Each structure stands twice: as structure tokens, then as C-alpha cells.
C-alpha positions, 0 to 999 in steps of 0.5 A, a space after each residue: 745719080 740715078 743709076 737705072 738708065 735705058 738705051 731705046 736705040 741705036 741714035 736715040 736719046 738715053 734718059 736719067 728721068 730720077 734727076 731730072 738729067 737726060 743722056 743723048 746724042 749729041 746734034 749739029 745744033 748743040 755744037 756752040 753749048 759743048 764748045 763753051 762746055 770744052 772751052 771752060 772744062 779745057 781752061 780748067 783742066 790744062 791751063 796750069 799744064 800747058 798754059 793758056 795759049 797753047 789751050 787755046 790753039 789745041 782747041 782751035 783744031 779739036 774743038 772747032 765747028 766743021 770737027 763737031 760736026 764731023 764727029 757728031 755727025 759720023 755713023 761710026 762715032 758715038 757722041 753723048 752729052 749729059 744736060 739738065 734743063 738749063 745746059 749740056 754739062 758733060 760729054 763724051 765721045 768714041 771711034 771705032 778704029 778696026 775692032 777697037 773703040 777710041 775714046 776721044 772727049 770725056 769731060 765734064 764742067 768742072 763746078 760738076 766733076 766729082 758727083 758720079 756724073 762722069 761714071 754715069 756718062 761712062 757706063 752709057 758710053 760703054 752701053 752703047 758701044 756694045 750695040 756694035 763690035 769694039 770689044 776694048 775701049 782705049 784713051 791717051 792721057 796727059 801725064 800731068 793730068 792726074 785727076 783723070 788718070 784716077 778717073 780711068 783707073 776707077 772704071 777698069 782702065 790700066 797704062 800700057 805705054 806712052 804714044 803721041 798725040 797725032 791728031 794735033 801738033 802737041 810738044 809736051 810729054 808722050 801722052 799715056 795710053 790706056 786701056 779697058 780690054 772688054 767694055 762688057 765688063 
């Protein structure tokens, strides 16, 4: 995995040349591929935690064409994808809330997990948000999703409490709130 990437400019592509991979801003033309990635990743990650029916219900809300289009086109958001020559296999999305940056989604295709792609994508989004005003980045995570919790902890996030996911109806355990205090670290 190449470790050097260049941010050309806000809203332009970010390239990883050594391995033929590309990190770039998502476009509305990517929505079907992003939905497919999210469907596969959500079923792989959450079927055993929430059950397939709940995964389908949440996905219909969170991953609808309209919601993804809004996230992609919102100037107060950064929505990146990672792809090779054949497919989009990872995505990360953040939005600004005051001086904070909120990580809304971070997913890597199950067949590509554990290869450093998630870490590289997270570094790209952290570099992208440095172009703006965010001083800390926060996220919520399902407490039974131990793989994600460990991943975020390795990237410097710390659990600071619990909360609820207000974006969709959710009747599971309270979500964990994780924060990385400075995006420039």
C-alpha cells in the first residue's frame, strides 16, 4: 500500500500511484457502486449484531440515493471513495458541525479489510479536513462492533461516552462516542 498521497486541491482527486489505487471525491455517478459497497459491508458487519431485517431497514434510510446524493454534493461535507481499476471498495464521509468534524461513515469491502486501506483512507480524510476548520473528529459506533472499535482506537480515537444515533430509528444498545482530539496529530 502506497503511503504517499498528494492532495491536489479541495474537491479534486487524491491519488495513490504506487499500487494503482485512487482516493478521490465521490460523484453522483458513483452512487450505485457506493450503495452496493454499503450493502455488502453492512450485511457482513451487522447481520450477526442487529439481524438481517434491521440491517435492511437501516440501510434503506442511511443509504438511499437521495441521502447519498445530498452527502456527496453538500459543500460542508467530504465524501471520499477508494477504488482500483475495477471497483470502489472503500468510502469515508465526514461533515462539519461547528468546529468539529463528524465521521458519518467509514467502510471497506470485507474482502479488502485488514490490508491498510481503511487507515490510508482515514489519513486522506484527515488531510482533507485540515483544509477547513475542524479541530477534532468524532464518531459513533455500535458497541458490539469490536473490530471497528479496535480500528478506531489504533487511529487515536478514544471512547468518551455513550449516546444514541439520532439519524435513524435505532432500538439497539446506546452507541459509543469516540473522539480524536486533533485532526492534525
